[in-house]
C-alpha positions in Angstrom: 123.9 -0.7 80.4 125.7 0.8 77.4 122.8 -0.1 75.1 120.3 1.6 77.4 122.5 4.7 77.7 123.0 5.0 73.9 119.3 4.3 73.2 118.2 7.0 75.8 120.7 9.5 74.6 119.7 9.2 70.9 116.0 9.1 71.8 116.0 12.2 74.0 118.3 14.1 71.7 115.9 13.5 68.8 112.9 13.9 71.0 113.9 17.4 72.3 114.8 18.6 68.8 111.5 17.5 67.3 109.2 17.7 70.4 108.8 14.0 70.6 110.0 13.7 74.2 112.0 10.5 73.6 109.4 8.1 75.0 108.0 7.3 71.6 111.4 5.8 70.8 112.4 4.5 74.3 109.2 2.6 75.0 109.1 0.5 71.8 112.8 -0.2 71.9 112.6 -1.4 75.5 109.7 -3.6 74.4 111.9 -4.9 71.7 114.9 -5.6 74.0 112.5 -7.5 76.3 114.6 -7.3 79.5 111.7 -6.1 81.7 108.0 -6.5 82.1 105.4 -4.0 80.8 105.1 -2.1 84.1 108.8 -1.6 84.5 109.2 -0.5 80.9 106.4 2.0 81.3 107.9 3.4 84.5 111.5 3.6 83.2 110.3 5.3 80.0 108.1 7.8 81.9 110.7 8.7 84.5 113.4 9.2 81.8 111.0 11.3 79.6 110.2 13.6 82.6 114.0 14.1 83.2 114.5 15.1 79.6 111.5 17.3 79.4 112.5 19.2 82.6 116.0 19.7 81.3 114.9 20.9 77.8 112.2 23.2 79.2 114.5 25.0 81.6 117.1 25.4 78.8 114.4 26.7 76.4 113.1 29.2 79.0 116.6 30.5 79.5 116.7 31.1 75.8 113.6 33.2 75.8 110.8 30.6 75.5 107.6 32.1 76.9 104.5 30.4 78.3 101.3 31.6 76.7 97.6 31.2 77.7 96.9 28.5 75.0 99.9 26.6 76.2 98.5 26.7 79.8 95.1 25.5 78.6 96.6 22.6 76.6 98.9 21.7 79.4 96.1 21.7 82.0 94.1 19.4 79.8 97.1 17.2 79.3 97.6 16.9 83.1 94.0 15.7 83.5 94.5 13.4 80.6 97.8 12.1 82.0 96.0 11.2 85.2 93.3 9.4 83.3 95.8 7.6 81.1 97.5 6.3 84.2 94.3 4.9 85.5 93.4 3.3 82.1 96.9 1.7 81.9 96.4 0.2 85.4 93.0 -1.2 84.4 94.4 -2.7 81.2 97.3 -4.2 83.0 95.1 -5.8 85.6 92.6 -7.2 83.2 94.7 -8.3 80.2 97.8 -10.5 79.5 101.0 -8.3 79.4 101.7 -9.5 75.9 98.2 -8.4 74.8 98.7 -5.0 76.4 101.9 -4.5 74.5 100.2 -5.5 71.2 97.3 -3.1 71.9 99.8 -0.3 72.7 101.9 -1.0 69.6 98.8 -1.1 67.4 97.5 2.2 68.7 100.9 3.7 68.3 101.1 2.6 64.6 97.7 4.2 63.9 98.8 7.4 65.6 102.1 7.4 63.6 100.1 7.2 60.3 98.2 10.3 61.5 101.5 12.0 62.2 102.8 11.2 58.7 99.8 12.8 57.0 98.8 15.6 59.4 100.2 18.3 57.0 97.5 17.2 54.4 94.8 18.0 56.9 93.2 21.5 57.1 94.5 23.7 59.9 91.8 24.4 62.5 92.6 27.2 64.9 91.0 26.4 68.3 90.7 29.7 70.1 88.7 28.7 73.2 90.5 27.6 76.3 87.9 24.8 76.8 88.6 23.4 73.3 92.4 23.7 73.8 92.0 21.9 77.1 90.1 19.1 75.5 92.8 18.6 72.9 95.4 18.6 75.7 93.3 16.0 77.6 93.3 13.6 74.7 97.0 14.0 74.2 97.6 13.4 77.9 95.5 10.2 77.9 97.3 8.8 74.9 100.8 9.8 76.0 100.5 8.3 79.5 98.6 5.1 78.5 101.1 4.4 75.8 104.1 5.4 78.0 105.6 7.6 75.3 105.0 11.1 76.5 102.9 11.8 73.4 105.6 13.7 71.4 104.8 13.2 67.7 101.1 13.3 68.4 101.5 16.5 70.4 103.5 18.1 67.6 100.9 17.2 64.9 98.0 18.3 67.0 99.6 21.6 68.0 100.5 22.5 64.4 96.8 21.8 63.4 95.0 23.5 66.3 97.4 26.5 66.8 98.6 27.1 63.3 102.3 27.3 64.3 105.5 26.0 62.8 107.0 22.6 63.8 109.9 24.3 65.7 107.5 26.1 68.1 105.2 23.1 68.2 108.2 21.0 69.3 109.1 23.4 72.2 105.5 23.5 73.4 105.2 19.7 73.0 108.1 19.2 75.4 106.5 21.6 77.9 103.2 19.7 77.7 105.0 16.4 78.1 106.7 17.5 81.2 103.5 18.2 83.2 101.4 15.4 81.7 104.0 12.8 82.4 104.8 14.2 85.9 101.1 14.0 86.9 100.9 10.6 85.3 103.7 9.4 87.5 101.9 10.7 90.6 98.8 8.6 89.5 101.0 5.5 89.1 102.3 6.1 92.6 98.8 5.9 94.1 98.1 2.8 92.0 101.1 1.1 93.6 103.1 0.7 90.3 106.4 1.9 91.8 106.4 -1.2 94.0 105.9 -3.4 91.0 109.0 -2.2 89.1 111.5 -5.0 88.7 114.7 -2.9 88.7 115.4 0.8 89.0 119.1 0.5 88.5 118.9 1.2 84.8 117.8 4.8 85.6 121.4 5.4 86.8 122.3 5.5 83.1 119.0 6.5 81.5 118.4 9.7 83.4 122.0 11.1 82.9 121.6 10.2 79.2 118.2 12.0 79.1 119.6 15.2 80.7 122.5 15.3 78.1 120.0 14.6 75.3 117.6 17.2 76.5 120.3 19.9 76.7 121.8 19.1 73.3 118.4 18.7 71.6 117.1 22.1 72.9 120.2 23.8 71.4 119.8 22.0 68.1 116.1 22.9 68.0 117.2 26.6 67.8 120.0 26.0 65.3 118.3 23.7 62.8 116.0 24.9 60.0 112.3 23.9 60.2 112.7 21.7 57.2 115.5 19.8 58.9 113.4 19.4 62.0 110.5 18.1 60.0 112.8 15.5 58.3 113.9 14.2 61.7 110.3 14.0 62.8 109.3 12.0 59.7 112.3 9.6 60.0 111.5 8.9 63.7 107.8 8.2 62.9 108.8 5.6 60.3 111.3 4.0 62.6 108.7 3.8 65.4 106.2 2.2 63.1 108.7 -0.5 62.1 109.6 -1.3 65.7 106.0 -1.4 66.8 105.1 -3.7 63.9 107.9 -6.1 65.0 106.7 -5.9 68.6 103.2 -6.9 67.5 104.5 -9.8 65.5 106.8 -11.1 68.3 104.1 -10.8 71.0 101.4 -12.5 69.0 103.9 -15.3 68.2 104.5 -16.0 71.9 
């Protein structure tokens, strides 16, 4: 249990600082530990991420964080995408070997991490229409829920590109988007019967408290750290996730 607590605490602390949610670290690490099946890992990761995102968002709002129209459009799209992502995950789980699903998720995640490494070299494209912002949010929601990661680093990169904002503000908005996308994704999973398929919920007794602590501490650090420092944390996590996912692909293909 100590390993899960420490992993969750570090993941959600870093996640709320850099807008990654924490799931992008928790999901691959739980795959690496290998104590649970793919459904249980996805559910534990999603429930923990929602706990962190709720805590961090409430803390940010008390510090003056305001919800804008573009945020609402992106979030609405992410909610729809989160629902679709849950359905796609259910279909993949039913039609593929669990090891194959893990390999597919890890491969997609590595590709997305490469995008996250080089997004600053891409031209910024301000998307002003609510429809366009909603479509971007939908794509982020699908990816985040299907992969069970919340979408964090992908959200941050996309928000910087389409809204022309700094990484600090993108991180705050990303956590807000993650909260609603993951929450609705969990509702979809409930209708698909995935809650009954979870092997063990007891680990949430240490993961959720760790996520709350991480969310509170991370939201404070987001305000205090310089943007350059936040970006360094972001890049370091992206590299770490790529390494873990690469190992997960190797280990699951070897089975």
